[in-house]
Steps between C-alpha positions, in 0.01 A plus 500: 500500500849570633672819421813465289766759454765513232851379578790729426683250274269471209157589615400145591224499758596355840242362743429665831706372789800413283829614645833457328757286684679687775843351423642456155843337494771699325594397148874495564654370820817613673549152650763302310412151372628209708805316367442189291523168683802290424492154657800401710763277346512134590650456845427854619256566777207738469607857559858458387593708203696382201814686581522546874390384836143617443265661741570395853208687654713730709449466874192275453668207323419352164141539382282185489756298693413251768607611846793314648444240768572629851630152589753474219502241226399180680362304204153370443334248733295375203782351297706638221393816323424454130475765232150532365382668183657837424774441756268523798587255775253249633543252778421135502634157448566358156244254373573138576578283200221276380686309229408149614135596536491658155678198347245267662214707365652508150546122497141457623373721218715312248319178596170638368639701209608186318815365655313268736533193279861489616498438873789738574301825558271330752790364702690829479193699614453273803867497603550874451172576681604304809846660499342846468266440793798428725738771378280788382217593737419813297424294188256264669208572265705445187648180641157363595364576153796319343453204736128471426555513124786251525299248703192540279721452193652186657155360577375569146813342352460187713130476403586542133767226516262260682214568257728447197633176650144374557398599149792313342446191717130483413578552133762221507276244670202553273531320173302619213450222256388560154303230328 
């Protein structure tokens, strides 16, 4: 069995090989607490105080700032600079409008939702789809979907009209006589 010796703080036995920690942090610290964070007011940059010019970083410039361009401000070769989320800039071109393509798709969907008995959504879907294919190359998929639904709706409408006309003509020529 292992030999146990009494501890000086209450006589509890401590196992062999146990050593107390070599560093015990002090209970009170001489280091002052950091100041509370107060977010900057709207329109102020990070690092500017509420009442003055803020911290300019001394001889090293502002902290967390992007370095200046050695070629001056020449603009972006990628188009206009747009503000992204949280005021961060991002580069790119604005999205092209797809209004004709979306209108064609909506009219094509309206054909099958229940407005297809009137022939207007089919015609509108076909016309808007062809206009969108010429004017909006970015909305090609939407325009094609609207065109397909418009043409299918037109074909189903024509078949329905022909079948109803045949049904009425057959019903009119047959005479049912009752004796």
